[in-house]
N, C-alpha and C positions, 0 to 999 in steps of 0.2 A: 249613484253617489258621485262618480268621477267621470266626466266626459273627456276621456283620453283613451280611446279604445285600443289603439296600437300598443300603448304603454301597458294597459291592463293585460292584453294578450301576452306581451313579453314577460311581465311580472309573473303571470301564472306559469309560464314555462320555466322561470327561474326556480320556483318552488319545486317543480318536478326534477330539475337538475340537482338541487340540493339533496332531495330524497334519494336519487340514484347514487350520488357521490357518497352519501352516508352508508348505503347498503354495500357499495363496492369497497369503501375504506375499512369497514368493520368486518369484511370477509363473509358477511351474511349472504352475499351473492357473488358469484364468480365475476371477475372483471373481464370485459370484452377484450379479446386479443386480435385486433384488426390491423392490417397492413395499410400503407398509404393508398394502395390501389383499392382496397375495400372501402376506405373512407371516401375516396373520390366517387366510387360507384354509388355511395349512399347520398351524395350531394343532391341529385334530382329529387330523391324521396323527401329529403329535409326541406327543400324549397317548396314542394307541393304541400307538405304537412304544415309549413309556415302559413301559407295562404289559406288552406282549408280551415285552420284554427282561427286565424285573425279575421277572416271574412265572416266567420260565424259570429264572432264577438261583435263585429261591426254591424251585422244584420240585427242582432238582438238589441244593440244600442240605438239603432235608428227607428225601431218600431216595436210592436208587440212581440214578446218572446214566443208566444204560441204561433203567430203568423210565420216567424222565421222557421220554426220547426215544421210547419205545414209545407213550406217551400222546400225545405231540406228533405222532405219525404220523396221529392222528385229525383233524388240522387241516382236511382237505378236508370232513369231515362238518360242522364248524362253519361253514365257508365256504359250503357248499351251503345250509344252513338260513338263514343270514343273507342269502344271495343271493335267497332266496324271500320273506323278511320285509321287507327294506328296498328301496324303489324306487331306481333302476329294477330291475324284476324280472329276475333272471338265470336263465333256465330252461335247464337242462342236458338233454342227450339221456337217454332212459330208461336206456340202458346205463350211463351215468355214475352215476346214482342207485343202480343195482343193485350197483355196485362199493363202495358205502358199507357194504353188509352184511358183506363179509369184513373190512373195516377195523375195524368195531366188534366183530365176532366174534373177530378175531385179538387185539385188545387185551384182550377179556374172557378169552380162553383163557390169555393170558400172565399174568393175575392169579390163575389157579387153580394152587395148589401141590399137587404129588403128596402124597396122604395127609393134607392139611390143608384142602382145599377152597378156597373163595374167600378170597384174602388180598390186601387192598389197602392200600397206604400212603396213607391218606385225604388227608393234607396235601400230599404230592407229587402225587397225582392231581388234587386241586382246583386247585393252582397251575398245573400243566401245562395243565389244561383252560381255566383263565382266560387263560393265555397264548395258547391257540388262539383263544379268542373275540376277544381284542385284535388278534391278527394278522389274523383274518378281517375284522374291522371296519376295520382299517387299509387292507386291500386294497380293500374295498368303498367306503369313504368317500373314500379318497385317490386312487383310480384316475383319475378325471376331472381332479382338480387337478394331479396329476403330468403327465398327458398334455398339459394346457394349458400348463404351465410349460416342458416340454421342446419344445413346438411353437413357442415364441417364442424365436428365436435371440438376441434382444437381452438376454434374462434370464440367459444363460450357464448354463442348467440342464440339463447333460447328466446321464447316470445317476450319475456319481460325485458331482456337486454336489447332486443330489437327495438322495442318502443323507447327504452332509455336513450339509446344512441340517436334515434330519430328525433326525440325531444330536444336533445342538445343541438342537433343540426338545425332544427326549426328555430331555436332561440337565436342562433348565429345569423340567420336570415331576417329575423324580426327586428333586431337592434337597428340596422340601417333604416328600416321603415319608420321606427320611432323618431330617429334623428331627422329624417326627411320631412315627415308630416306633422309631428307634434312637439318638436323640441322647443319651438318659440312659444307655443301656447300652454305647454305642460305646467310651468310654474304657476301661472295664473289659475288654471283649472284646479291644480292641487290646493292652492290657497282657498278657493271657493268651496271645495269639497270638505276641507278641514274646518273651515269656519261654520259650515252648515251641519256637519255630522261628527266632527272630532277626528283627530289623526288616528287614534287607536281603532275606531270603528272602521275607517277606510282601509287601514293596513290589515286588520283582522279579516275583513271580507275578501280582500285580494289574496291573502295567504290561504284562507280556507277554500276559496274557489280554485286556486291553483293546485292545492293538495287533492281535492276531490276530482279535479280534471285529470290529474296524473293517475290517481288510483282507479278511476273509471276506465281509462284507456288501458292500463296494465291488466286489469281484470278482463277487459273485453278481448285483448290479444290472447291471453291464456285460455279464456273460456272458448273462444272460437276454435282454438287448436285442440280442445279436449272433448268437445261434444259433437253430436251429429248435426247435419245440415238442418233438419227439421226443427230440432230444439233451438238452435241458434236463430232461425228465422222467426219462430214463435216469440221468443223473448225479446228479440230486437224490435219486433212490431209492438210488443207490449211496452217497451221502453219509450217509443215515440208517443204512444197514447198517454202514458203517465206524465211525460214532460209537458205535453200540451195542456192536459187537464190541471195539473198542479200549478203550472205557471199562470194559467188563466185565473185560478183561485187566489194565489198569493199576490199577483200583481193587479188583480181586479180588472182583468182584460175581458171585455164583453165577448161572449161566444154566441153569435146569432145562429138562427136555424141553418142557414146556408153554410156557415163556418163549420158547425158540428157535422152536418151531412157531408160536406165536401171533404173534411178531414177524414171521416170514416171511410169514404170511397177511396181516397188517395192512399191511405194507410192499408186498407184491404187489398188494393191493387199492388202495393209494394210487397205485401206478404205473399200474394199469389205469384208475383214475379220471382221472388226469391225461391219459392218451392219449385217452380217450373225450371228455373236455371239450374238449381242443385240437382234436379231430377236428371238432367242431361249428363251431368258429371258422373252420377252414379251409374248410368247406363254405359258410358264410355269406359268406366273402371271395370265393369263386368266384362265388356267386350275384350279389353286388354288381357284380363285374367284368363279368358277362354283361349 
């Protein structure tokens, strides 16, 4: 409807902020109690979250939603590389690294069109890959900060509030991007969208997408903290499959044989990688207990 992707990403974050403020203002949820030092420590997380979200929106705006999701299935590859490059080094079991091969191979196969050879939407691929980098950096840089904040009960930083604060930080970094890249073209694009679809439809879709984006992430944060590694991996894999299939149907995006097969291989590799990586953590925990 609206070809202003940074603006859409920013507006979606606003919906999440409003939701958080309502919950904090009505005392339905404890308000975070963060010091200036805590907020400064959260800045890198917010910056990475900003790019992870915005680049995902840009990727879906540049090409098929299903294709963007297939590329985003490669996120473990980026996380594994960053885990080896940035201290502290996160060394995975060899089996986990072996599972990166089908992930990359599956995405590559999905890009090969029957009778046409390799066919890649460069813009969508680039933005989805950049989103993967940002998401991997967010996990690597923010892991210790989040653990510290959640460990201090006086700060009121449970999983929901961690995401709420990160959402606000992400918004603050997204606003300058809207100004820099879309401020001049936004009025014209808005008028086109309103003329074609109506203002209420555009606003309603932005509001709903922002609300569901916020709810999804809040549930995901809480879910990951409450269930076992295997359950989380299984449902996270199912989520990716559901998004690809449903978006292909709703947006009438053609799923060729190679696309289906490549997606299945990449997603299967992601699932196996998650299990292999979580298996190492479980062994380490047992060793510490002994």
